N, CA, C and O atoms as a Tripos MOL2 file, in Angstrom:
@<TRIPOS>MOLECULE
protein
  232   231    58     0     0
PROTEIN
NO_CHARGES

@<TRIPOS>ATOM
      1 N          36.8780   45.0210    0.6380 N.3       1 UNK1
      2 CA         36.7560   44.1450    0.5060 C.3       1 UNK1
      3 C          38.2360   43.2470   -0.7690 C.2       1 UNK1
      4 O          38.6640   43.0180   -1.9010 O.2       1 UNK1
      5 N          38.3710   43.0890    0.9760 N.am      2 UNK2
      6 CA         39.8360   42.1460   -0.3200 C.3       2 UNK2
      7 C          40.0060   41.2890   -1.2930 C.2       2 UNK2
      8 O          39.3280   40.3200   -0.9500 O.2       2 UNK2
      9 N          40.2940   41.1500   -1.8840 N.am      3 UNK3
     10 CA         41.0740   40.0430   -3.1660 C.3       3 UNK3
     11 C          41.8920   39.1460   -3.0280 C.2       3 UNK3
     12 O          42.1410   38.1080   -3.6400 O.2       3 UNK3
     13 N          42.3710   39.7440   -1.9910 N.am      4 UNK4
     14 CA         43.8240   39.2300   -1.2810 C.3       4 UNK4
     15 C          43.7450   38.3890   -0.4350 C.2       4 UNK4
     16 O          43.4410   38.6830    0.7210 O.2       4 UNK4
     17 N          44.1400   36.4980   -1.0280 N.am      5 UNK5
     18 CA         44.4990   35.7940    0.4880 C.3       5 UNK5
     19 C          43.3250   35.2700    0.2680 C.2       5 UNK5
     20 O          42.6980   35.4440    1.3130 O.2       5 UNK5
     21 N          42.3890   34.5010   -0.8070 N.am      6 UNK6
     22 CA         40.8130   34.1630   -0.5490 C.3       6 UNK6
     23 C          40.8140   32.2330   -1.1620 C.2       6 UNK6
     24 O          40.1520   31.3400   -1.6910 O.2       6 UNK6
     25 N          41.9680   32.5700   -0.6270 N.am      7 UNK7
     26 CA         42.5210   30.7600   -1.0390 C.3       7 UNK7
     27 C          42.5310   29.9340    0.4710 C.2       7 UNK7
     28 O          42.3550   28.7200    0.5790 O.2       7 UNK7
     29 N          42.7980   30.9590    1.6980 N.am      8 UNK8
     30 CA         42.1780   30.8260    3.1000 C.3       8 UNK8
     31 C          42.9000   28.9660    2.9660 C.2       8 UNK8
     32 O          42.2700   28.0510    3.4970 O.2       8 UNK8
     33 N          44.0770   28.7220    2.2910 N.am      9 UNK9
     34 CA         44.1120   27.7430    2.7990 C.3       9 UNK9
     35 C          44.3070   26.2240    2.6750 C.2       9 UNK9
     36 O          45.0870   25.3090    2.9400 O.2       9 UNK9
     37 N          42.4990   26.6620    1.8140 N.am     10 UNK10
     38 CA         42.5490   25.3760    1.1230 C.3      10 UNK10
     39 C          43.5290   24.5440    0.3640 C.2      10 UNK10
     40 O          44.6970   24.9060    0.5060 O.2      10 UNK10
     41 N          43.2930   23.3450   -0.5350 N.am     11 UNK11
     42 CA         43.8920   22.5500   -1.1670 C.3      11 UNK11
     43 C          43.7470   21.5280   -1.9010 C.2      11 UNK11
     44 O          44.1140   20.5140   -1.3060 O.2      11 UNK11
     45 N          43.1610   21.2310   -3.5230 N.am     12 UNK12
     46 CA         42.1190   20.2000   -3.6570 C.3      12 UNK12
     47 C          42.8580   19.0200   -3.7920 C.2      12 UNK12
     48 O          44.0090   19.0900   -4.2230 O.2      12 UNK12
     49 N          42.4860   18.2180   -3.5640 N.am     13 UNK13
     50 CA         43.3440   16.8780   -3.5620 C.3      13 UNK13
     51 C          43.9820   16.4310   -5.1270 C.2      13 UNK13
     52 O          43.3820   16.6080   -6.1870 O.2      13 UNK13
     53 N          45.0770   15.9340   -5.0080 N.am     14 UNK14
     54 CA         45.7640   15.3870   -6.2450 C.3      14 UNK14
     55 C          44.6000   14.4170   -6.4210 C.2      14 UNK14
     56 O          43.8060   13.9870   -5.5840 O.2      14 UNK14
     57 N          44.7110   14.1760   -7.7860 N.am     15 UNK15
     58 CA         44.3700   13.6220   -8.2530 C.3      15 UNK15
     59 C          45.1870   11.9780   -8.6030 C.2      15 UNK15
     60 O          46.1840   12.3040   -9.2460 O.2      15 UNK15
     61 N          45.1930   10.5200   -8.4720 N.am     16 UNK16
     62 CA         45.2660    9.5430   -8.8730 C.3      16 UNK16
     63 C          45.9990    9.4420  -10.0380 C.2      16 UNK16
     64 O          46.2620   10.6150  -10.3030 O.2      16 UNK16
     65 N          46.5220    8.6950  -10.9540 N.am     17 UNK17
     66 CA         46.6680    8.4760  -11.9220 C.3      17 UNK17
     67 C          45.9610    7.8690  -12.8540 C.2      17 UNK17
     68 O          45.9910    7.8460  -14.0840 O.2      17 UNK17
     69 N          45.3570    7.4100  -12.0810 N.am     18 UNK18
     70 CA         44.2100    6.5470  -12.7990 C.3      18 UNK18
     71 C          42.7620    6.8690  -12.8740 C.2      18 UNK18
     72 O          41.9310    6.0950  -13.3490 O.2      18 UNK18
     73 N          42.4870    8.0690  -12.3760 N.am     19 UNK19
     74 CA         40.5240    8.6380  -12.0720 C.3      19 UNK19
     75 C          40.6970    9.0160  -12.9970 C.2      19 UNK19
     76 O          41.7540    9.2800  -13.5700 O.2      19 UNK19
     77 N          38.9010    9.1720  -13.5260 N.am     20 UNK20
     78 CA         38.6270    9.1680  -15.0120 C.3      20 UNK20
     79 C          38.6830   10.8790  -15.2540 C.2      20 UNK20
     80 O          38.0390   11.6090  -14.5010 O.2      20 UNK20
     81 N          39.5130   11.4440  -16.3770 N.am     21 UNK21
     82 CA         39.6070   13.1770  -16.5100 C.3      21 UNK21
     83 C          38.3130   13.7740  -17.1290 C.2      21 UNK21
     84 O          38.6170   14.8570  -17.6310 O.2      21 UNK21
     85 N          37.1350   13.5360  -17.2790 N.am     22 UNK22
     86 CA         36.1410   13.4080  -17.8700 C.3      22 UNK22
     87 C          35.0280   12.8330  -19.0400 C.2      22 UNK22
     88 O          33.8220   13.0610  -19.1370 O.2      22 UNK22
     89 N          36.0120   11.9220  -19.9580 N.am     23 UNK23
     90 CA         35.2890   11.1280  -20.4250 C.3      23 UNK23
     91 C          35.7480   10.3960  -20.8940 C.2      23 UNK23
     92 O          36.9610   10.2990  -21.0800 O.2      23 UNK23
     93 N          34.5220    9.3190  -21.3770 N.am     24 UNK24
     94 CA         34.6700    7.9720  -21.8410 C.3      24 UNK24
     95 C          34.6680    7.8140  -23.4500 C.2      24 UNK24
     96 O          34.4360    8.7430  -24.2230 O.2      24 UNK24
     97 N          35.0290    6.1950  -23.9090 N.am     25 UNK25
     98 CA         35.2780    6.2750  -24.9680 C.3      25 UNK25
     99 C          34.0510    5.0970  -24.7710 C.2      25 UNK25
    100 O          33.3820    4.8540  -23.7660 O.2      25 UNK25
    101 N          34.0070    4.2030  -26.6720 N.am     26 UNK26
    102 CA         32.6670    3.7940  -26.1900 C.3      26 UNK26
    103 C          33.4440    2.1040  -27.5800 C.2      26 UNK26
    104 O          33.5790    2.0600  -28.8030 O.2      26 UNK26
    105 N          33.7560    0.9680  -26.3350 N.am     27 UNK27
    106 CA         33.8710   -0.0290  -27.6410 C.3      27 UNK27
    107 C          33.4260   -1.0120  -28.6160 C.2      27 UNK27
    108 O          32.8490   -0.4710  -29.5600 O.2      27 UNK27
    109 N          33.4880   -2.0110  -28.6810 N.am     28 UNK28
    110 CA         33.1420   -2.2390  -30.4850 C.3      28 UNK28
    111 C          31.3470   -2.9240  -29.4340 C.2      28 UNK28
    112 O          30.2270   -2.7930  -29.9300 O.2      28 UNK28
    113 N          31.5580   -3.4650  -28.2750 N.am     29 UNK29
    114 CA         30.7830   -4.1440  -27.6940 C.3      29 UNK29
    115 C          30.3110   -3.4620  -26.8060 C.2      29 UNK29
    116 O          30.2010   -3.9500  -25.6810 O.2      29 UNK29
    117 N          29.8520   -1.9800  -27.1050 N.am     30 UNK30
    118 CA         29.1150   -1.0490  -26.7260 C.3      30 UNK30
    119 C          29.1760   -0.2460  -25.5100 C.2      30 UNK30
    120 O          28.1780    0.3530  -25.1090 O.2      30 UNK30
    121 N          30.7950   -0.1850  -24.6310 N.am     31 UNK31
    122 CA         31.3390    0.0830  -23.3350 C.3      31 UNK31
    123 C          31.2290    0.9040  -23.1520 C.2      31 UNK31
    124 O          30.8930    1.4350  -24.2100 O.2      31 UNK31
    125 N          31.2780    1.7620  -22.2360 N.am     32 UNK32
    126 CA         32.1050    3.5140  -22.2190 C.3      32 UNK32
    127 C          33.2380    2.5810  -20.8290 C.2      32 UNK32
    128 O          33.2250    1.8230  -19.8590 O.2      32 UNK32
    129 N          34.0140    3.3430  -21.6740 N.am     33 UNK33
    130 CA         35.7110    2.8300  -20.8930 C.3      33 UNK33
    131 C          35.8900    4.6840  -20.1030 C.2      33 UNK33
    132 O          36.4040    5.7110  -20.5460 O.2      33 UNK33
    133 N          35.6060    4.5540  -19.5800 N.am     34 UNK34
    134 CA         36.7570    6.2870  -18.6310 C.3      34 UNK34
    135 C          38.4870    6.2340  -19.3850 C.2      34 UNK34
    136 O          39.3710    5.4360  -19.0750 O.2      34 UNK34
    137 N          38.5660    7.2540  -20.3420 N.am     35 UNK35
    138 CA         39.6120    7.9560  -20.3810 C.3      35 UNK35
    139 C          40.2820    8.6600  -18.8050 C.2      35 UNK35
    140 O          39.7550    9.4750  -18.0480 O.2      35 UNK35
    141 N          41.9030    7.8290  -18.6960 N.am     36 UNK36
    142 CA         42.3170    8.1200  -17.4160 C.3      36 UNK36
    143 C          43.5970    8.8300  -18.6000 C.2      36 UNK36
    144 O          43.7380    8.7790  -19.8220 O.2      36 UNK36
    145 N          44.2710    9.3950  -17.6010 N.am     37 UNK37
    146 CA         45.1430   10.2830  -17.5630 C.3      37 UNK37
    147 C          46.8150    9.5830  -17.7640 C.2      37 UNK37
    148 O          47.8770   10.0760  -18.1430 O.2      37 UNK37
    149 N          46.4360    8.2900  -17.3290 N.am     38 UNK38
    150 CA         47.1350    7.6540  -18.7960 C.3      38 UNK38
    151 C          47.0930    7.0520  -19.8310 C.2      38 UNK38
    152 O          48.0310    6.5890  -20.4790 O.2      38 UNK38
    153 N          45.6930    7.0200  -20.0980 N.am     39 UNK39
    154 CA         45.7550    6.7140  -21.5340 C.3      39 UNK39
    155 C          46.2070    8.7470  -22.6700 C.2      39 UNK39
    156 O          46.8090    8.9110  -23.7310 O.2      39 UNK39
    157 N          45.7210    9.5110  -21.9740 N.am     40 UNK40
    158 CA         46.4340   10.5140  -22.9400 C.3      40 UNK40
    159 C          48.1430   10.6550  -22.8190 C.2      40 UNK40
    160 O          49.0580   10.9400  -23.5930 O.2      40 UNK40
    161 N          48.0220   10.3120  -21.4940 N.am     41 UNK41
    162 CA         49.7530   10.6780  -21.5400 C.3      41 UNK41
    163 C          50.6560    9.0100  -22.4860 C.2      41 UNK41
    164 O          51.8130    8.6020  -22.3810 O.2      41 UNK41
    165 N          50.1900    8.7950  -22.8160 N.am     42 UNK42
    166 CA         49.9300    7.0140  -24.1250 C.3      42 UNK42
    167 C          49.8000    7.8670  -24.7490 C.2      42 UNK42
    168 O          50.7130    8.3590  -25.4120 O.2      42 UNK42
    169 N          48.8060    8.2250  -24.7220 N.am     43 UNK43
    170 CA         48.4200    8.8770  -26.8020 C.3      43 UNK43
    171 C          49.6820    9.7130  -26.9050 C.2      43 UNK43
    172 O          50.6720    9.3590  -27.5450 O.2      43 UNK43
    173 N          49.5710   10.9080  -26.1920 N.am     44 UNK44
    174 CA         50.5240   11.9730  -26.8160 C.3      44 UNK44
    175 C          52.5760   11.4370  -27.1590 C.2      44 UNK44
    176 O          53.5790   11.8810  -27.7170 O.2      44 UNK44
    177 N          52.1220   10.2600  -26.3650 N.am     45 UNK45
    178 CA         53.6600    9.3970  -26.6860 C.3      45 UNK45
    179 C          53.5930    9.1740  -27.6010 C.2      45 UNK45
    180 O          54.3110    9.7040  -28.4490 O.2      45 UNK45
    181 N          52.7170    8.2990  -27.8660 N.am     46 UNK46
    182 CA         52.8460    8.2400  -29.1970 C.3      46 UNK46
    183 C          53.2730    9.4300  -30.6800 C.2      46 UNK46
    184 O          54.2180    9.6070  -31.4490 O.2      46 UNK46
    185 N          51.7140   10.0930  -30.3890 N.am     47 UNK47
    186 CA         51.9920   11.1680  -31.6150 C.3      47 UNK47
    187 C          53.2670   11.9500  -31.3130 C.2      47 UNK47
    188 O          53.9030   12.3120  -32.3030 O.2      47 UNK47
    189 N          53.7630   12.2820  -30.0670 N.am     48 UNK48
    190 CA         55.4630   12.9520  -30.5690 C.3      48 UNK48
    191 C          55.5690   11.9290  -31.6500 C.2      48 UNK48
    192 O          55.1140   12.1030  -32.7810 O.2      48 UNK48
    193 N          56.3580   10.5640  -31.1410 N.am     49 UNK49
    194 CA         56.7250    9.7360  -31.7940 C.3      49 UNK49
    195 C          56.3820    9.1520  -33.1530 C.2      49 UNK49
    196 O          56.8980    8.0950  -33.5170 O.2      49 UNK49
    197 N          55.6630    9.7110  -33.7850 N.am     50 UNK50
    198 CA         55.0230    9.7850  -34.6950 C.3      50 UNK50
    199 C          55.2690   11.2420  -35.1440 C.2      50 UNK50
    200 O          55.7470   11.0840  -36.2670 O.2      50 UNK50
    201 N          55.2270   12.3420  -34.9510 N.am     51 UNK51
    202 CA         55.4330   13.2770  -36.1770 C.3      51 UNK51
    203 C          56.7240   13.5250  -36.1260 C.2      51 UNK51
    204 O          57.3710   13.8300  -37.1270 O.2      51 UNK51
    205 N          57.3480   13.3900  -34.6490 N.am     52 UNK52
    206 CA         59.0770   14.0910  -34.8510 C.3      52 UNK52
    207 C          59.7800   12.5660  -35.7340 C.2      52 UNK52
    208 O          60.9660   12.8560  -35.8890 O.2      52 UNK52
    209 N          59.4560   10.6530  -36.5460 N.am     53 UNK53
    210 CA         60.0540   10.9370  -37.4030 C.3      53 UNK53
    211 C          59.6250   10.5980  -38.8160 C.2      53 UNK53
    212 O          60.0420    9.6910  -39.5360 O.2      53 UNK53
    213 N          58.8320   11.3890  -39.0280 N.am     54 UNK54
    214 CA         58.7030   12.1770  -40.5000 C.3      54 UNK54
    215 C          59.5020   13.2410  -40.4480 C.2      54 UNK54
    216 O          59.3110   14.1160  -39.6030 O.2      54 UNK54
    217 N          60.4810   13.3070  -41.3260 N.am     55 UNK55
    218 CA         61.2930   14.7350  -41.6950 C.3      55 UNK55
    219 C          60.5210   15.5630  -42.7930 C.2      55 UNK55
    220 O          60.5110   15.1630  -43.9570 O.2      55 UNK55
    221 N          59.9940   16.5070  -42.4830 N.am     56 UNK56
    222 CA         59.4430   17.6470  -43.0180 C.3      56 UNK56
    223 C          60.1120   17.6750  -44.7050 C.2      56 UNK56
    224 O          61.2810   17.5090  -45.0530 O.2      56 UNK56
    225 N          58.9820   17.9280  -45.4840 N.am     57 UNK57
    226 CA         59.7240   17.7980  -46.6870 C.3      57 UNK57
    227 C          58.6020   18.9440  -47.5680 C.2      57 UNK57
    228 O          57.3900   18.9380  -47.7820 O.2      57 UNK57
    229 N          59.9950   20.0870  -47.9980 N.am     58 UNK58
    230 CA         59.5530   21.5230  -48.9530 C.3      58 UNK58
    231 C          59.2720   21.2310  -50.2300 C.2      58 UNK58
    232 O          58.9490   22.1250  -51.0120 O.2      58 UNK58
@<TRIPOS>BOND
     1     1     2 1
     2     2     3 1
     3     3     4 2
     4     3     5 am
     5     5     6 1
     6     6     7 1
     7     7     8 2
     8     7     9 am
     9     9    10 1
    10    10    11 1
    11    11    12 2
    12    11    13 am
    13    13    14 1
    14    14    15 1
    15    15    16 2
    16    15    17 am
    17    17    18 1
    18    18    19 1
    19    19    20 2
    20    19    21 am
    21    21    22 1
    22    22    23 1
    23    23    24 2
    24    23    25 am
    25    25    26 1
    26    26    27 1
    27    27    28 2
    28    27    29 am
    29    29    30 1
    30    30    31 1
    31    31    32 2
    32    31    33 am
    33    33    34 1
    34    34    35 1
    35    35    36 2
    36    35    37 am
    37    37    38 1
    38    38    39 1
    39    39    40 2
    40    39    41 am
    41    41    42 1
    42    42    43 1
    43    43    44 2
    44    43    45 am
    45    45    46 1
    46    46    47 1
    47    47    48 2
    48    47    49 am
    49    49    50 1
    50    50    51 1
    51    51    52 2
    52    51    53 am
    53    53    54 1
    54    54    55 1
    55    55    56 2
    56    55    57 am
    57    57    58 1
    58    58    59 1
    59    59    60 2
    60    59    61 am
    61    61    62 1
    62    62    63 1
    63    63    64 2
    64    63    65 am
    65    65    66 1
    66    66    67 1
    67    67    68 2
    68    67    69 am
    69    69    70 1
    70    70    71 1
    71    71    72 2
    72    71    73 am
    73    73    74 1
    74    74    75 1
    75    75    76 2
    76    75    77 am
    77    77    78 1
    78    78    79 1
    79    79    80 2
    80    79    81 am
    81    81    82 1
    82    82    83 1
    83    83    84 2
    84    83    85 am
    85    85    86 1
    86    86    87 1
    87    87    88 2
    88    87    89 am
    89    89    90 1
    90    90    91 1
    91    91    92 2
    92    91    93 am
    93    93    94 1
    94    94    95 1
    95    95    96 2
    96    95    97 am
    97    97    98 1
    98    98    99 1
    99    99   100 2
   100    99   101 am
   101   101   102 1
   102   102   103 1
   103   103   104 2
   104   103   105 am
   105   105   106 1
   106   106   107 1
   107   107   108 2
   108   107   109 am
   109   109   110 1
   110   110   111 1
   111   111   112 2
   112   111   113 am
   113   113   114 1
   114   114   115 1
   115   115   116 2
   116   115   117 am
   117   117   118 1
   118   118   119 1
   119   119   120 2
   120   119   121 am
   121   121   122 1
   122   122   123 1
   123   123   124 2
   124   123   125 am
   125   125   126 1
   126   126   127 1
   127   127   128 2
   128   127   129 am
   129   129   130 1
   130   130   131 1
   131   131   132 2
   132   131   133 am
   133   133   134 1
   134   134   135 1
   135   135   136 2
   136   135   137 am
   137   137   138 1
   138   138   139 1
   139   139   140 2
   140   139   141 am
   141   141   142 1
   142   142   143 1
   143   143   144 2
   144   143   145 am
   145   145   146 1
   146   146   147 1
   147   147   148 2
   148   147   149 am
   149   149   150 1
   150   150   151 1
   151   151   152 2
   152   151   153 am
   153   153   154 1
   154   154   155 1
   155   155   156 2
   156   155   157 am
   157   157   158 1
   158   158   159 1
   159   159   160 2
   160   159   161 am
   161   161   162 1
   162   162   163 1
   163   163   164 2
   164   163   165 am
   165   165   166 1
   166   166   167 1
   167   167   168 2
   168   167   169 am
   169   169   170 1
   170   170   171 1
   171   171   172 2
   172   171   173 am
   173   173   174 1
   174   174   175 1
   175   175   176 2
   176   175   177 am
   177   177   178 1
   178   178   179 1
   179   179   180 2
   180   179   181 am
   181   181   182 1
   182   182   183 1
   183   183   184 2
   184   183   185 am
   185   185   186 1
   186   186   187 1
   187   187   188 2
   188   187   189 am
   189   189   190 1
   190   190   191 1
   191   191   192 2
   192   191   193 am
   193   193   194 1
   194   194   195 1
   195   195   196 2
   196   195   197 am
   197   197   198 1
   198   198   199 1
   199   199   200 2
   200   199   201 am
   201   201   202 1
   202   202   203 1
   203   203   204 2
   204   203   205 am
   205   205   206 1
   206   206   207 1
   207   207   208 2
   208   207   209 am
   209   209   210 1
   210   210   211 1
   211   211   212 2
   212   211   213 am
   213   213   214 1
   214   214   215 1
   215   215   216 2
   216   215   217 am
   217   217   218 1
   218   218   219 1
   219   219   220 2
   220   219   221 am
   221   221   222 1
   222   222   223 1
   223   223   224 2
   224   223   225 am
   225   225   226 1
   226   226   227 1
   227   227   228 2
   228   227   229 am
   229   229   230 1
   230   230   231 1
   231   231   232 2
@<TRIPOS>SUBSTRUCTURE
     1 UNK1         2 RESIDUE 1 A UNK
     2 UNK2         6 RESIDUE 1 A UNK
     3 UNK3        10 RESIDUE 1 A UNK
     4 UNK4        14 RESIDUE 1 A UNK
     5 UNK5        18 RESIDUE 1 A UNK
     6 UNK6        22 RESIDUE 1 A UNK
     7 UNK7        26 RESIDUE 1 A UNK
     8 UNK8        30 RESIDUE 1 A UNK
     9 UNK9        34 RESIDUE 1 A UNK
    10 UNK10       38 RESIDUE 1 A UNK
    11 UNK11       42 RESIDUE 1 A UNK
    12 UNK12       46 RESIDUE 1 A UNK
    13 UNK13       50 RESIDUE 1 A UNK
    14 UNK14       54 RESIDUE 1 A UNK
    15 UNK15       58 RESIDUE 1 A UNK
    16 UNK16       62 RESIDUE 1 A UNK
    17 UNK17       66 RESIDUE 1 A UNK
    18 UNK18       70 RESIDUE 1 A UNK
    19 UNK19       74 RESIDUE 1 A UNK
    20 UNK20       78 RESIDUE 1 A UNK
    21 UNK21       82 RESIDUE 1 A UNK
    22 UNK22       86 RESIDUE 1 A UNK
    23 UNK23       90 RESIDUE 1 A UNK
    24 UNK24       94 RESIDUE 1 A UNK
    25 UNK25       98 RESIDUE 1 A UNK
    26 UNK26      102 RESIDUE 1 A UNK
    27 UNK27      106 RESIDUE 1 A UNK
    28 UNK28      110 RESIDUE 1 A UNK
    29 UNK29      114 RESIDUE 1 A UNK
    30 UNK30      118 RESIDUE 1 A UNK
    31 UNK31      122 RESIDUE 1 A UNK
    32 UNK32      126 RESIDUE 1 A UNK
    33 UNK33      130 RESIDUE 1 A UNK
    34 UNK34      134 RESIDUE 1 A UNK
    35 UNK35      138 RESIDUE 1 A UNK
    36 UNK36      142 RESIDUE 1 A UNK
    37 UNK37      146 RESIDUE 1 A UNK
    38 UNK38      150 RESIDUE 1 A UNK
    39 UNK39      154 RESIDUE 1 A UNK
    40 UNK40      158 RESIDUE 1 A UNK
    41 UNK41      162 RESIDUE 1 A UNK
    42 UNK42      166 RESIDUE 1 A UNK
    43 UNK43      170 RESIDUE 1 A UNK
    44 UNK44      174 RESIDUE 1 A UNK
    45 UNK45      178 RESIDUE 1 A UNK
    46 UNK46      182 RESIDUE 1 A UNK
    47 UNK47      186 RESIDUE 1 A UNK
    48 UNK48      190 RESIDUE 1 A UNK
    49 UNK49      194 RESIDUE 1 A UNK
    50 UNK50      198 RESIDUE 1 A UNK
    51 UNK51      202 RESIDUE 1 A UNK
    52 UNK52      206 RESIDUE 1 A UNK
    53 UNK53      210 RESIDUE 1 A UNK
    54 UNK54      214 RESIDUE 1 A UNK
    55 UNK55      218 RESIDUE 1 A UNK
    56 UNK56      222 RESIDUE 1 A UNK
    57 UNK57      226 RESIDUE 1 A UNK
    58 UNK58      230 RESIDUE 1 A UNK
C-alpha cells in the first residue's frame, strides 16, 4: 500500500471569514459570543500596534 496520492483530489471548503473558529467569550449579560476570524485578526492588529509603539529600554 502506498501513502502517495491518498488525497484523491478532495478539498475542504474554505470557511467564510465570519464563521466561528471554535471558541467563545461570555459577555456581561452571560451570553455566549462566538469568536470569529475577524475578531482574532483585529486583536492581532491591535497587539502589533501596542508592541511596536513602545521602544525597548535596555
